[in-house]
C-alpha positions as CSV (number, residue, x, y, z in Angstrom):
1,X,0.1,0.3,-0.1
2,X,1.4,3.5,-1.2
3,X,2.5,6.0,1.6
4,X,1.3,9.7,1.4
5,X,2.5,12.6,3.3
6,X,0.7,16.0,3.0
7,X,3.2,18.3,2.2
8,X,1.3,21.5,3.9
9,X,1.9,20.0,7.3
10,X,5.0,21.7,9.2
11,X,6.3,17.8,9.5
12,X,5.8,16.7,5.8
13,X,7.4,20.2,4.4
14,X,10.3,19.6,6.1
15,X,10.5,16.4,5.5
16,X,10.4,16.7,1.4
17,X,11.8,19.9,1.2
18,X,13.9,21.0,4.0
19,X,16.6,17.9,3.9
20,X,19.2,16.9,1.8
21,X,18.2,13.7,0.8
22,X,15.3,15.7,-1.4
23,X,17.0,18.4,-1.9
24,X,16.5,18.0,-5.7
25,X,12.5,18.8,-5.0
26,X,13.0,21.6,-3.8
27,X,15.1,23.0,-6.5
28,X,12.5,21.9,-8.8
29,X,9.8,23.6,-6.9
30,X,12.4,27.1,-6.8
31,X,12.8,26.7,-10.4
32,X,9.1,26.5,-11.6
33,X,7.9,29.1,-8.9
34,X,11.0,31.6,-9.3
35,X,11.1,31.1,-13.4
36,X,14.8,31.9,-13.5
37,X,16.9,32.9,-16.3
38,X,19.6,30.8,-15.0
39,X,17.9,27.8,-13.3
40,X,19.1,26.6,-9.9
41,X,21.6,23.4,-10.1
42,X,22.8,23.1,-6.6
43,X,21.6,24.4,-2.9
44,X,23.2,23.9,0.2
45,X,21.4,24.4,3.3
46,X,21.7,27.0,5.5
47,X,21.4,27.3,9.6
48,X,17.7,27.8,9.8
49,X,17.9,29.7,13.1
50,X,19.2,33.5,13.2
51,X,20.3,35.2,16.0
52,X,19.7,39.5,15.9
53,X,22.5,41.8,16.1
54,X,22.2,42.1,19.5
55,X,21.5,39.6,22.3
56,X,18.1,41.3,23.2
57,X,17.7,42.0,19.1
58,X,14.0,39.6,17.9
59,X,15.6,35.9,16.3
60,X,13.8,34.6,12.9
61,X,13.5,30.5,12.6
62,X,13.0,29.6,9.2
63,X,11.3,26.6,7.3
64,X,14.1,26.4,4.8
65,X,16.9,28.8,4.4
66,X,19.7,27.8,1.8
67,X,21.4,29.3,-1.0
68,X,22.4,28.6,-4.6
69,X,26.3,28.3,-6.6
70,X,25.8,31.9,-7.3
71,X,25.4,33.0,-3.4
72,X,21.5,34.0,-4.1
73,X,19.6,33.3,-1.0
74,X,15.9,31.5,-1.0
75,X,13.8,31.7,2.3
76,X,10.6,29.2,1.7
77,X,7.8,29.6,4.8
78,X,4.7,27.6,5.2
79,X,2.2,29.5,7.0
80,X,-0.9,27.3,8.3
81,X,-2.5,29.8,10.1
82,X,-3.8,33.6,9.1
83,X,-1.6,35.7,10.1
84,X,-2.2,39.6,9.9
85,X,1.4,40.3,9.8
86,X,2.9,38.1,7.0
87,X,4.2,40.8,4.5
88,X,6.0,42.7,7.7
89,X,6.9,39.2,8.4
90,X,8.5,38.4,5.0
91,X,10.5,41.6,4.8
92,X,11.9,41.1,8.5
93,X,13.4,37.6,7.4
94,X,14.5,39.1,4.5
95,X,16.9,41.2,6.2
96,X,18.8,38.5,7.7
97,X,20.3,37.1,4.8
98,X,21.5,41.1,4.0
99,X,23.2,40.9,7.3
100,X,25.0,38.1,6.7
101,X,26.3,39.5,3.5
102,X,27.3,42.3,5.2
103,X,31.5,42.4,5.3
104,X,33.5,44.1,8.3
105,X,35.9,46.4,6.7
106,X,35.8,48.2,3.2
107,X,32.7,47.1,1.5
108,X,31.3,48.5,-1.2
109,X,27.3,47.5,-0.5
110,X,26.7,44.9,-3.5
111,X,24.5,42.6,-2.6
112,X,23.3,38.9,-3.7
113,X,19.6,38.4,-4.7
114,X,17.4,37.2,-2.0
115,X,14.0,35.3,-3.0
116,X,11.3,34.6,-0.1
117,X,8.5,32.1,-0.8
118,X,5.4,32.1,1.2
119,X,2.8,29.2,0.8
120,X,-0.1,30.4,2.6
121,X,-2.9,28.3,3.7
122,X,-4.9,31.8,3.8
123,X,-5.8,34.4,0.9
124,X,-4.0,37.1,1.6
125,X,-7.0,40.0,1.2
126,X,-4.7,42.5,2.2
127,X,-1.9,42.2,0.0
128,X,-2.8,44.3,-2.4
129,X,-4.2,47.1,-0.2
130,X,-2.0,49.6,1.1
131,X,-2.1,50.8,5.4
132,X,-5.0,53.0,4.5
133,X,-7.0,50.2,3.1
134,X,-6.9,51.7,-0.1
135,X,-6.7,49.5,-3.5
136,X,-3.1,49.8,-5.2
137,X,-4.2,47.3,-8.2
138,X,-7.0,45.8,-9.0
139,X,-5.7,43.5,-12.2
140,X,-5.8,40.5,-9.7
141,X,-8.5,38.3,-8.7
142,X,-9.6,35.3,-6.7
143,X,-8.1,33.2,-9.2
144,X,-4.8,34.2,-8.9
145,X,-3.0,32.2,-6.4
146,X,0.5,33.3,-7.1
147,X,1.9,37.3,-6.9
148,X,5.0,38.0,-7.4
149,X,6.4,41.5,-5.3
150,X,9.0,43.5,-6.2
151,X,10.1,47.5,-5.3
152,X,9.3,49.7,-8.5
153,X,8.8,53.3,-8.8
154,X,5.7,53.8,-8.4
155,X,4.8,56.7,-10.8
156,X,6.4,54.5,-13.8
157,X,5.7,51.4,-12.6
158,X,9.3,50.1,-13.6
159,X,11.4,48.1,-11.7
160,X,13.3,49.7,-9.0
161,X,15.2,46.5,-7.6
162,X,15.7,43.3,-8.7
163,X,17.7,42.2,-5.9
164,X,14.4,41.4,-3.2
165,X,11.6,39.1,-4.7
166,X,8.6,38.0,-2.8
167,X,6.5,34.8,-3.8
168,X,3.2,34.4,-2.2
169,X,1.4,31.0,-3.3
170,X,-2.5,31.6,-1.3
171,X,-2.9,27.9,-1.6
172,X,-7.0,28.6,-1.1
173,X,-6.9,30.0,-4.2
174,X,-6.0,27.4,-6.6
175,X,-8.7,25.6,-7.3
176,X,-8.1,23.9,-10.5
177,X,-8.8,20.0,-11.1
178,X,-6.3,17.7,-11.9
179,X,-7.2,17.5,-15.7
180,X,-6.9,21.3,-15.7
181,X,-3.5,21.1,-14.1
182,X,-1.9,22.8,-17.2
183,X,2.4,23.2,-15.9
184,X,4.9,21.4,-13.7
185,X,4.0,24.1,-11.1
186,X,0.7,23.5,-11.0
187,X,1.0,19.4,-10.7
């Protein structure tokens, strides 16, 4: 009898994607989600616990944290329960790889790319709204389950900074039946 594992549990998620034995699954997943021009061919798992700069600073514990051969960093988080400030948490988490890249002494501030992937078991209704609740975009609908976020110039809508990218996968919005799956990511 075949054994199945639920990838949307903490245990299942880390068993499938968070260990060396199955890192090919994480590489495949990241390549599908991120749609990188230069595909990831290998990753190195990093320490999941990040301490603050001082003993009293807040620490972070990632579900998955790794980097590839180009020193680009990847944080993947599974969030089952709705969290009001998940956007803030995403930005906070990406601050740790930035700190890791800073060098003592002379440093030119050049950063490698950082990717954050949030797999959410809730809809991110406030994602497209500013803090004063004005809608920024009306192009998204209930069927859009994958959102990509980068810094852009608000006037020209041109990309301003491409080294920090956030991907949010809202699982409740993914309603396709098996026969409707059209690409590897959906499968």
